[in-house]
C-alpha positions as CSV (number, residue, x, y, z in Angstrom):
1,X,49.6,40.9,-65.6
2,X,46.2,40.3,-64.1
3,X,46.0,39.5,-60.4
4,X,44.1,36.5,-59.1
5,X,40.9,37.0,-57.3
6,X,41.3,36.7,-53.5
7,X,38.8,34.5,-51.8
8,X,37.9,35.1,-48.2
9,X,39.3,32.3,-46.0
10,X,36.5,32.3,-43.6
11,X,33.9,32.2,-46.3
12,X,35.7,29.4,-48.2
13,X,36.1,27.5,-44.9
14,X,32.3,27.7,-44.2
15,X,31.5,26.8,-47.8
16,X,33.7,23.7,-47.4
17,X,32.0,22.8,-44.1
18,X,28.6,23.2,-45.9
19,X,29.8,20.9,-48.7
20,X,31.2,18.2,-46.4
21,X,28.2,18.1,-44.1
22,X,25.4,19.0,-46.5
23,X,24.1,21.7,-44.2
24,X,23.5,23.8,-47.3
25,X,21.1,21.2,-48.6
26,X,23.3,20.1,-51.6
27,X,23.8,16.3,-52.2
28,X,27.3,14.9,-51.7
29,X,29.4,15.1,-54.8
30,X,33.1,14.4,-55.0
31,X,33.4,16.9,-57.8
32,X,31.9,19.7,-55.6
33,X,34.0,18.5,-52.7
34,X,37.1,18.8,-54.8
35,X,36.1,22.3,-56.0
36,X,35.5,23.5,-52.4
37,X,38.8,22.0,-51.2
38,X,40.5,23.8,-54.0
39,X,38.9,27.1,-53.1
40,X,39.7,26.7,-49.5
41,X,43.3,25.9,-50.1
42,X,43.6,28.8,-52.5
43,X,42.0,31.2,-49.9
44,X,44.6,30.2,-47.3
45,X,47.3,32.0,-49.4
46,X,45.6,35.3,-48.4
47,X,45.6,34.6,-44.7
48,X,48.8,36.5,-43.8
49,X,50.3,36.4,-40.3
50,X,49.6,40.1,-39.7
51,X,45.9,39.4,-40.4
52,X,45.6,36.4,-38.2
53,X,48.4,35.7,-35.7
54,X,49.2,32.2,-34.7
55,X,47.8,31.6,-31.3
56,X,44.4,31.9,-29.9
57,X,43.0,35.2,-28.7
58,X,40.4,33.7,-26.3
59,X,40.6,30.8,-23.8
60,X,37.2,29.1,-24.3
61,X,36.7,26.3,-26.7
62,X,33.8,25.3,-28.9
63,X,31.6,22.4,-27.6
64,X,32.8,19.0,-28.6
65,X,30.8,17.0,-31.1
66,X,31.6,13.2,-31.0
67,X,33.1,11.6,-34.1
68,X,30.2,9.3,-34.6
69,X,27.9,12.3,-35.1
70,X,30.2,13.6,-37.9
71,X,30.7,10.1,-39.5
72,X,27.0,9.3,-39.5
73,X,26.4,12.5,-41.5
74,X,29.5,12.4,-43.7
75,X,29.8,8.7,-44.5
76,X,26.5,8.3,-46.4
77,X,27.2,11.5,-48.4
78,X,30.5,10.2,-49.8
79,X,30.2,6.3,-49.9
80,X,32.8,5.9,-52.6
81,X,35.7,7.6,-51.0
82,X,37.2,4.7,-49.0
83,X,40.9,4.3,-48.1
84,X,43.9,5.6,-50.0
85,X,47.7,5.6,-49.9
86,X,49.4,8.7,-48.7
87,X,52.9,9.8,-47.9
88,X,53.8,10.8,-44.3
89,X,56.4,13.1,-45.6
90,X,57.1,14.5,-49.1
91,X,60.8,15.0,-48.3
92,X,63.4,12.6,-49.8
93,X,66.2,12.0,-47.3
94,X,69.2,10.0,-48.5
95,X,69.4,6.6,-46.9
96,X,65.8,6.7,-45.5
97,X,62.9,4.5,-46.8
98,X,59.8,6.4,-48.0
99,X,57.1,6.5,-45.3
100,X,53.6,5.8,-46.6
101,X,50.3,5.2,-44.8
102,X,46.7,4.4,-45.5
103,X,44.4,7.4,-45.4
104,X,40.7,7.2,-44.5
105,X,38.8,9.8,-46.5
106,X,35.7,9.7,-44.2
107,X,38.0,10.1,-41.1
108,X,39.8,13.0,-42.9
109,X,36.5,14.7,-43.7
110,X,35.4,14.2,-40.0
111,X,38.6,15.9,-38.8
112,X,38.2,18.7,-41.3
113,X,34.5,19.3,-40.5
114,X,35.3,19.3,-36.8
115,X,38.0,22.0,-37.3
116,X,35.9,24.1,-39.6
117,X,32.9,23.9,-37.3
118,X,35.1,25.3,-34.5
119,X,36.0,28.2,-36.8
120,X,32.3,28.8,-37.4
121,X,31.7,28.7,-33.7
122,X,34.5,31.3,-33.1
123,X,33.1,33.5,-35.8
124,X,29.6,33.4,-34.2
125,X,30.8,33.7,-30.6
126,X,33.9,35.9,-30.8
127,X,33.9,37.5,-34.2
128,X,36.0,37.5,-37.3
129,X,39.4,38.1,-35.8
130,X,39.1,35.1,-33.6
131,X,37.7,33.0,-36.4
132,X,40.7,34.0,-38.6
133,X,43.2,33.1,-35.8
134,X,41.5,29.8,-35.2
135,X,41.5,29.0,-38.9
136,X,45.1,29.9,-39.3
137,X,46.1,27.8,-36.2
138,X,44.1,24.7,-37.2
139,X,45.4,24.9,-40.8
140,X,49.0,25.1,-39.7
141,X,48.9,22.3,-37.2
142,X,46.3,19.9,-38.6
143,X,44.2,20.7,-41.6
144,X,46.9,20.7,-44.3
145,X,47.8,17.2,-43.4
146,X,44.4,16.0,-44.3
147,X,43.4,18.3,-47.2
148,X,46.3,17.9,-49.5
149,X,46.4,14.0,-49.6
150,X,42.6,13.9,-49.6
151,X,42.5,16.2,-52.6
152,X,44.9,14.0,-54.5
153,X,42.7,11.0,-53.7
154,X,39.7,12.9,-55.1
155,X,41.6,13.6,-58.3
156,X,42.3,9.9,-58.7
157,X,38.6,9.1,-58.2
158,X,37.4,11.8,-60.6
159,X,39.9,11.2,-63.4
160,X,41.5,7.8,-62.7
161,X,40.4,4.5,-64.2
């Protein structure tokens, strides 16, 4: 059996940030965005607890960038994304109604870019160990909630009618 190639989580996080924001000079493409999200999600499988403990190693925080900055950059890059339906929980509980919500793809990309920019800041200011810890923390508490439903929305846009 062949083993799968392991992708570096920090590298894939920064590649996704580049794709979302265009800081790499590439035009916005939902196909490229889907590929970068896939690579990032796959890379997170290699981020083991021993390599990056949950919990921050340093006390300082990256500088805040307001939402309107991110949205002004991201919105024009992905004008077709719009709103989409998403589940608030994938668990089926007997006797409970399903919980769905409307997702906003540009708002999701704004949240994702902000988190990944913080990882980039930690890498540049504190080094790889802190960047990995920040990445693992933000994925566990926030990023997965945006990435997985957003990726399903992209699939619908790419292959749906």
